[in-house]
TORTOR-261235 format. One record per residue (C-alpha): x, y negated, z negated. Coordinates in Angstrom, 3 decimals, decimal comma, padded with zeros to 6 digits. Example, Ala and Ser with C-alpha at 12.3 -4.5 7.8 and 13.67 -1.06 7.14 Angstrom:
<zados>
          u          v          w
    012,300    004,500   -007,800
    013,670    001,060   -007,140
</zados>
This chain:
<zados>
          u          v          w
    119,367   -089,537   -122,113
    117,876   -087,226   -119,502
    118,712   -088,790   -116,135
    115,647   -087,318   -114,458
    113,455   -088,689   -117,236
    114,968   -092,126   -116,797
    114,332   -091,996   -113,057
    110,662   -091,389   -113,723
    110,604   -094,295   -116,202
    112,219   -096,589   -113,659
    109,722   -095,620   -110,980
    106,849   -096,325   -113,376
    108,400   -099,685   -114,216
    108,661   -100,700   -110,573
    105,003   -099,662   -110,085
    103,893   -101,609   -113,170
    102,592   -098,526   -115,029
    105,329   -098,165   -117,675
    104,579   -098,564   -121,379
    106,329   -101,061   -123,674
    109,115   -098,699   -124,704
    109,871   -097,777   -121,089
    109,866   -101,454   -120,138
    112,420   -102,167   -122,861
    114,672   -099,377   -121,607
    114,686   -100,639   -118,045
    115,137   -104,258   -119,104
    118,073   -103,298   -121,298
    119,696   -101,641   -118,326
    119,064   -104,750   -116,265
    120,709   -107,004   -118,855
    123,759   -104,729   -118,855
    123,972   -104,876   -115,082
    127,182   -106,899   -115,046
    129,196   -104,317   -117,010
    132,258   -102,690   -115,501
    130,545   -099,607   -114,104
    128,498   -101,795   -111,793
    131,308   -104,156   -110,885
    132,847   -101,310   -108,923
    129,975   -101,464   -106,453
    130,252   -103,785   -103,434
    129,025   -107,304   -104,137
    126,412   -107,128   -101,367
    125,108   -103,826   -102,775
    124,830   -105,225   -106,310
    122,987   -108,290   -105,114
    120,561   -106,237   -103,045
    119,715   -103,990   -105,997
    119,312   -106,926   -108,375
    117,076   -108,841   -106,005
    114,863   -105,810   -105,490
    114,040   -105,417   -109,175
    114,483   -108,979   -110,376
    110,969   -110,166   -109,601
    109,357   -107,477   -111,715
    111,820   -107,777   -114,592
    112,193   -111,548   -114,883
    108,864   -112,173   -116,554
    109,337   -109,333   -118,985
    112,778   -110,558   -120,048
    111,334   -114,003   -120,733
    108,954   -112,408   -123,232
    111,588   -110,385   -125,069
    112,165   -112,995   -127,759
    108,635   -112,316   -129,039
    109,079   -108,576   -129,240
    109,518   -106,646   -132,467
    112,878   -105,552   -133,873
    111,845   -101,970   -133,157
    111,768   -102,538   -129,421
    115,129   -104,265   -129,572
    116,569   -101,256   -131,419
    115,353   -098,965   -128,649
    116,839   -101,242   -126,031
    120,166   -101,451   -127,863
    120,428   -097,676   -128,129
    120,013   -097,369   -124,404
    123,159   -099,405   -123,808
    125,166   -096,588   -125,434
    123,971   -093,960   -122,996
    126,751   -092,889   -120,663
    126,008   -093,193   -116,987
    122,685   -094,977   -117,366
    123,463   -097,756   -114,936
    124,770   -095,259   -112,416
    121,561   -093,220   -112,624
    119,445   -096,293   -112,034
    121,675   -097,271   -109,147
    121,033   -093,992   -107,339
    117,280   -094,211   -107,925
    117,102   -097,645   -106,346
    119,647   -096,848   -103,685
    117,300   -094,272   -102,181
    114,713   -097,018   -101,639
    117,003   -099,552   -099,935
    118,864   -099,755   -096,628
    122,632   -099,517   -097,145
    125,427   -101,530   -095,520
    122,973   -103,529   -093,438
    123,442   -106,970   -091,978
    120,134   -108,680   -091,244
    119,265   -111,311   -088,686
    116,461   -113,703   -089,641
    114,029   -114,772   -086,927
    111,990   -117,844   -087,880
    109,385   -119,283   -085,524
    107,746   -122,698   -085,592
    104,287   -123,976   -084,656
    103,450   -123,168   -081,050
    106,381   -120,758   -080,704
    106,197   -117,050   -079,871
    109,455   -115,113   -079,614
    110,246   -111,695   -078,212
    113,207   -109,761   -079,594
    114,717   -106,380   -078,753
    116,032   -104,226   -081,590
    119,156   -102,027   -081,531
    117,023   -098,947   -080,768
    115,322   -100,737   -077,826
    112,095   -101,290   -079,769
    110,526   -104,675   -079,028
    108,932   -107,177   -081,410
    106,830   -110,197   -080,518
    106,889   -112,744   -083,360
    103,927   -115,138   -083,636
    104,101   -118,805   -084,621
    105,056   -119,807   -088,182
    106,472   -116,362   -088,926
    109,644   -114,982   -090,483
    111,083   -111,528   -089,898
    114,359   -109,841   -090,848
    115,855   -107,234   -088,530
    119,067   -105,205   -088,952
    122,086   -105,454   -086,710
    122,010   -101,659   -086,412
    119,923   -098,705   -087,540
    122,432   -096,534   -089,402
    120,071   -095,240   -092,094
    117,525   -092,427   -092,181
    114,725   -094,970   -091,684
    114,652   -097,801   -089,165
    113,495   -100,641   -091,378
    112,508   -104,275   -090,778
    110,901   -106,893   -093,020
    107,989   -109,127   -092,043
    108,351   -111,763   -094,758
    105,664   -114,066   -093,399
    103,263   -114,331   -090,500
    102,349   -112,043   -087,642
    104,181   -109,712   -085,282
    103,431   -107,069   -082,679
    105,690   -104,025   -082,610
    106,368   -101,689   -079,706
    108,453   -098,969   -081,295
    110,653   -096,575   -079,360
    109,984   -092,969   -080,354
    112,632   -091,270   -082,487
    111,497   -088,125   -084,311
    114,593   -088,140   -086,517
    114,229   -091,747   -087,730
    110,838   -093,117   -088,764
    110,288   -096,825   -088,192
    109,037   -098,844   -091,173
    107,785   -102,401   -091,444
    107,714   -103,894   -094,932
    104,964   -106,522   -094,861
    104,369   -108,103   -098,279
    103,097   -105,265   -100,520
    102,385   -102,872   -097,648
    104,595   -100,409   -095,816
    103,680   -099,493   -092,250
    105,491   -096,445   -090,905
    105,572   -094,739   -087,509
    107,780   -092,606   -085,297
    107,007   -094,393   -082,051
    103,922   -096,445   -081,275
    102,645   -100,029   -080,949
    100,728   -102,036   -083,514
    100,044   -105,525   -084,823
    100,519   -106,830   -088,383
    099,138   -110,138   -089,645
    100,450   -111,115   -093,081
    100,290   -114,888   -093,416
    100,662   -115,972   -097,025
    097,855   -118,535   -096,643
    095,367   -115,771   -095,914
    093,844   -113,486   -098,573
    094,370   -110,426   -096,372
    096,911   -108,341   -094,515
    095,701   -106,757   -091,283
    097,184   -103,839   -089,380
    095,812   -102,935   -085,932
    097,024   -099,961   -083,901
    097,323   -100,186   -080,123
    098,911   -096,792   -079,382
    099,956   -093,749   -081,383
    099,440   -093,303   -085,141
    100,370   -095,602   -087,996
    100,583   -094,768   -091,689
    099,852   -097,669   -094,067
    100,825   -097,356   -097,719
    100,912   -099,421   -100,893
    103,576   -098,252   -103,297
    103,484   -094,454   -103,341
    099,865   -094,318   -102,184
    098,908   -093,819   -098,530
    095,932   -096,050   -097,802
    095,139   -094,841   -094,308
    096,455   -093,263   -091,124
    095,276   -095,411   -088,221
    094,732   -094,447   -084,594
    094,288   -096,717   -081,523
    091,637   -099,383   -081,983
    091,499   -099,036   -085,768
    092,210   -101,929   -088,100
    093,029   -101,810   -091,798
    092,323   -104,962   -093,808
    093,969   -105,070   -097,235
    093,101   -107,625   -099,927
    096,123   -107,920   -102,285
    094,253   -109,914   -104,940
    091,619   -107,198   -105,296
    093,803   -104,230   -104,336
    091,093   -103,034   -101,952
    091,052   -102,215   -098,261
    088,668   -101,354   -095,442
    088,907   -099,791   -091,994
    087,047   -100,808   -088,861
    087,132   -100,431   -085,092
    088,314   -103,541   -083,222
    089,183   -104,720   -079,719
    092,831   -103,833   -079,136
    093,432   -106,544   -076,553
    092,043   -109,292   -078,778
    094,306   -108,304   -081,641
    097,438   -108,952   -079,583
    096,285   -111,615   -077,132
    098,287   -114,230   -079,052
    101,404   -112,876   -077,329
    100,165   -114,528   -074,153
    099,104   -117,750   -075,853
    095,450   -116,785   -076,345
    094,266   -116,243   -079,906
    090,910   -114,507   -080,248
    088,858   -115,041   -083,410
    085,814   -112,936   -084,245
    083,616   -114,275   -087,046
    086,671   -115,855   -088,623
    086,343   -118,034   -091,692
    087,295   -121,709   -091,651
    090,682   -121,099   -093,310
    091,685   -118,606   -090,640
    090,591   -120,993   -087,897
    092,598   -123,782   -089,530
    095,673   -121,558   -089,749
    095,499   -120,634   -086,064
    095,022   -124,278   -085,076
    097,978   -125,300   -087,238
    100,196   -122,561   -085,816
    099,369   -123,428   -082,212
    099,322   -127,221   -082,313
    100,974   -128,214   -085,621
    097,808   -130,098   -086,601
    096,042   -129,682   -089,945
    092,330   -128,904   -089,763
    090,158   -129,703   -092,797
    086,523   -129,027   -093,675
    084,764   -132,300   -094,435
    081,962   -130,627   -096,395
    080,849   -127,293   -097,831
    078,685   -126,581   -094,816
    081,607   -126,787   -092,402
    083,717   -124,728   -094,800
    081,163   -121,919   -094,700
    080,886   -121,591   -090,928
    082,124   -118,527   -089,051
    083,927   -118,948   -085,750
    084,064   -116,659   -082,717
    086,265   -118,314   -080,137
    089,337   -117,832   -077,974
    091,875   -120,595   -078,501
    094,327   -121,091   -075,657
    097,666   -122,696   -076,307
    097,803   -124,311   -072,854
    094,567   -126,223   -073,503
    095,104   -129,676   -075,117
    094,318   -129,768   -078,867
    091,526   -132,321   -078,424
    089,799   -130,149   -075,842
    090,027   -127,224   -078,248
    088,510   -129,373   -080,997
    085,572   -130,178   -078,782
    084,989   -126,485   -078,137
    085,168   -125,745   -081,861
    082,693   -128,527   -082,629
    080,208   -127,230   -080,093
    079,975   -123,873   -081,855
    077,975   -125,358   -084,756
    077,121   -128,830   -083,444
    079,634   -130,458   -085,767
    081,799   -133,565   -085,384
    085,459   -134,176   -085,984
    087,578   -137,128   -087,041
    091,273   -137,242   -086,133
    093,962   -139,326   -087,816
    097,450   -138,474   -086,600
    098,089   -134,809   -087,383
    095,070   -134,522   -089,662
    091,651   -133,515   -088,349
    088,444   -133,290   -090,376
    085,511   -131,218   -089,179
    082,117   -132,281   -090,579
</zados>
């Protein structure tokens, strides 16, 4: 087996563009992962590699029992190829941080945290968010993971080590700049807004856009589409100071902000309320009921509150 050819097959598999034969080859390698050649790798390294590819392979393995004997024969032949697992290991290794210990920062409703990274970069983490940061930056790329929520990054310039944020399916990379990423799982979008410098936003191997100050990229994962627009820089990061600015936001986004600030669930009592757009600044130091009154006044609606549940109608 040509190692370089296999590398290309593996990359296509991870991108979801491989054909059935290539899928079978990669899956066969995955099933042989516990053989002796891989047991020599550190346990943490093996687990990191497996977790990285497991999501994409799991579904395919579940379907193998329905595949033809021909595909199985191809997969079986792959197991005889010397050094196959090692080749795959090096392909994946280039994509992952090595020997890293991560600290998980998890915020709750109404909580905003500020953290300083080993390179003196600073991150503000919004409410109901989860981010993983390394104990040290000893790789070629300074890399952090925004698993959920929103964060503002002020990155210290280092021309020799790009800084990358992995936010859901997007990668945001810079040398030194400041920018905001909103990637709440409840929302159908991921937003990246640049405050200073330049930011490159990519999906897989494709660069979507290079943003400059005041530009926002909005990516829709379900549709695999994106758009760019000019926005107010201050509004995009005002949440750091307890003031969240919404501009023509849909009801779901309003409800998410209200939940994150006050830990109260906001529901639309009818289709009309669900369809409203909201332009408002919500301040965390204002009581929730006062905020509800302000929200109601926008469209002359009413609200009904029962414990931590509020219905707007």
